[in-house]
N, C-alpha and C positions, 0 to 999 in steps of 0.2 A: 370622235371620242370627247365626252364631256370633261369639264375641268375636274369634276369629282372623280371620274374614272381615271383620268391621268394622274391625279394625286394618289389614288389607290395603287396604281401600277408602280409609281415612283417609290412609294413606301415599301411595296413588296420587294422591289429590286434592292433597296437599301437593307432590308431585313436579310435577304439572301447573302448580300455582301458581308454583312456583319457576321453571319453564321459561318461563312467561309473563312473569314479572318480568324475567328476563334478556333476553328478546326485546324487551320494551318499553325496557329500559335501553339495549340496543344501538342503538335508534333515537334515543336522546338524546345520543349521543356520536359523535365522528368515528372511533371505533375499529372501526366495522362498517358494515353497510349503513345509510345514514343518510337522506339526503334523496331524495325522488322528484320528478322533473320532469314527470310526466304520461306519460312514455314509457318509464320505467324508472328505475333507481337512478342517482344521480349518482356516488356512491362505492360501488364494488362489492366485497363481500367475496370472498375466495378461493373460498369454497364455491359462489358463484353464477356463476362463469366459464362453467360448462357450459351456462348458459341463453342464451348469446349466439351469434349466427350467426358472428361474426368475432372472433377474438382477435388484436389488433394490437400487436405489439412494435415500438416506434419507436427502440430503442437503436441507436446507430451501430456498436457493436462487440460484439454479443451472441454468446455462445458456448453458452448453454443457453436453451431455450425451453419455455414451457408447451406441452404436446402440442396440436397443431393450429394453433399460432400462425403468422401470416405476419409477415414482417419488412419494415418500410418505414422507412428512416432519415429522421428528421424534418427533417434539413437539406436534403432534396430540395425542401422547400417554399420555399427561398430561391434567389434568383438570385445571380450572382457578386458583387454588391454587398451581399449579405446583406439584401436586401429581399424581402418576400413576393411570390411570382410572381403573375401575373394569374389571375383566377378560372378561366378556361378551362383553364389549365395545371394548377392545383390539382386540378380535376375529372379531368383526364386521368391524373394521378399516382395518384389513388385508384382510378380505373377500371382502370388497368393492374395495380394490386395485387389486383384481384378484388373490390373493394368496390362495392356499389350503395347508393344513398341510402336504400333501404328496409331494409337490413340492420341488425340490432342489433349494435353494436360495443363491445367493452370494450378500452380502451387502457391499455398499461403500457409501461415502459421508462425508462431513464435514460442520461444522457450522462456517463460517469465522467470523461473528460478535461475536462468543463466543471464538475466539482465534485460530480457526483452529484445526487441528489434527483429529484423528479418533474417538473422543468420541461419536459423533452422531451415527456412524456406530456400534461401540462396544456396545453401549446401546441398539440399535435396535436388534443386534445379541443376546444379553443376554435376552431381553424380548421375542424374538421369541423362544429361547431355553426353556424358562420358560413355554411357551404355548405349547411346545411339537414338535416344528419344528426340527426334527432330522437332516435333510439334509441341514445344514446351514453353510456357511463359510464367512469369512471376506476377502475382497479383500486386497491384500498386496500392497496398494498404493491408490492414488486418481486420479481424472480425469486428473490432471496435469501430472501424470506419464504415463497415457494412451496416452496423447497428445505427451509427450516427446518420447514415443516409436513409434511415427508416425503411430498410429492406428487411424482408422476413428472415427469421432464423429457425433452426430446429434444435432440439435438445439431444438428439441422437444422430450419429453418422450412419450412412447407409453401408450395406455390405454387397459387394459385387461378386459375381461368380468368378472363380479362379481362372486364370489364363496361363498359357504357356509362353512366358516372356523369352523372346529370342534376341539377345543383345547383339549389337553391331558396334564394337568398341571403337572409341576415338581416343587412343592412348596419348595423343598430344595434349589432352586436357589435364592429365595428371603427370606432373614432372617426376623424374627419377633422380636418385642421388647422383648418378654419373652425369646427367645433363646439368644439374645445378652446379656441380663443382667444375664443369668444363669451361665456365666463363662465357658461354654463348648467349646467355640471357641476362636481362636486367632483373635483379633480385629485390623484392619488396618484402620487408618484415612488417606484418600487419598487427603485431602484438603491441601492447602498451609499452611506453618507455620503461616502466617498472619491470615488466616481464623480460624485456630485451636486456636489462642490465645484468642478468645472469649469464648472458652469452648470446651470440648471434652468428649467422652465416657470414663469413668474411665477404666484404664488398657489398653487403645488402644495405639498402636505405630504409629508414623507419618511416612508415606511413600507417599510423594506428587505424584499425578498421572503422572506428566511429567517425573518422574524418570524411567518409563518403556519405554520411547520414545527416539529416536534419529532422529532428523530431521523429526519429526511428523510421524515416523514409529516405529513399535515395535522393541525393541532392539533384538539382537541375543540371542540364548539360553544360551551361556556362561555368558553374561552380566546379563541376568535375573536371572540365577542361583545364581550368586554372590549377586545380590540385595536381593533375597529372602532367603539367606542362614540362616537367623535367624528364619525362620518359619519352623515348622515341618510338614511333610506330613501326620503324624499320627493323626492330629487334623484339624477340619474344620477351614477355614479362612473366616471371615466376613469383607468385605470392604465397607466403607461408605464415602459419600460426601454429600453435601446439599440435592441434589435430586437423586443422584445415577448415574448421567450421566458421570461425570469424573471418579467416582469410577469403572465404568464398564470397563475402560481400564486396570485397575489393575486386576480386576476379569478375564478378557480375558487372560492377561499375565500369571496369576496363572494357569488357565485351560490349557494353552499352555504347561506348565511345569508339568502338572499332579496333581496339587493340587485340593482339594475339596473346592471350593470357593462359596460364596453367596453374594448377593448385599443387601445393607441396606442404609438408609438415615438418616442424622443428623436431618432433619425435623421431621421424625417420632419419633426419640428419644426425641426431645424437646416437641412434642405434648403429649407424654405419661408422661413425667416428669412434664409438666405444669398441666396436669390433676390430677396427684398424689398430686402435691403441692396445687392445688385448693381444692381438697377434704380434705386436712389438713389445709385449710385456710391460705396457704402460698402464697405470691405474685408470679406472673408468672415469669418464668426463661428464659430470653433472647429470648422472642418470636419474637423480631424484626429481628432475624437472619433467620427466616423461609421465606426468599425471594430470596436469590441468587441462581440462577440455575447453578450448577456445579457438 
């Protein structure tokens, strides 16, 4: 082998080593494809979107779409009182959108009127996991990141043929009032300190939803580990906000780090407490707070 050939081989080996290093490094941070849940990536890089059967945009007012994406406004999961619809209705909504439970789905989208960020997508992700959608991931970015990467977009979403969605529920992902008040779990209030000032679940700790974000994206693994250092992995964690939408970001971050997390709502807590108070002929407790969607 000539000196020139040996130099070429050495350079090639170095190039492969560098590529391997960055591939491994990418799996150690939240900036790229990170954690796998046995059925696919939890956090999906832009480059892997093509590997999914369904691209689901849940933005309420989308004007640009990833090619092939369907649009399903995440607020369709709520009834007129901003409470999660029954399981059968949730399954019908997904089926009407052309999604089957065996599809692999990557979710993205944001609610700009709600302040932006991935809460609409993380909420949809969590509800789909609750319904048994195993092959589900969250896009690591928004349409703005897709555009910044100079990837093509479309002005219209696609329409898929309706399917018969057959849920296989995972009830442990949505906490109940009885479980929350049983003191079996660590309770995290993901509302802002201002919202929390009107009342909170006894024993809960405050961890505002935006604490898990950096520039509207999930923080990296090290930052999240530090944030959650006060929570033990040996006990379940229940995260709540008014409707659960903002709390879903914290739930997603906890799942990302391997915690056992479930979603709850302040509205449900108030409803039960008001019912208990009424049965004891005590006035309603802060029912006016069952309105704000976050």
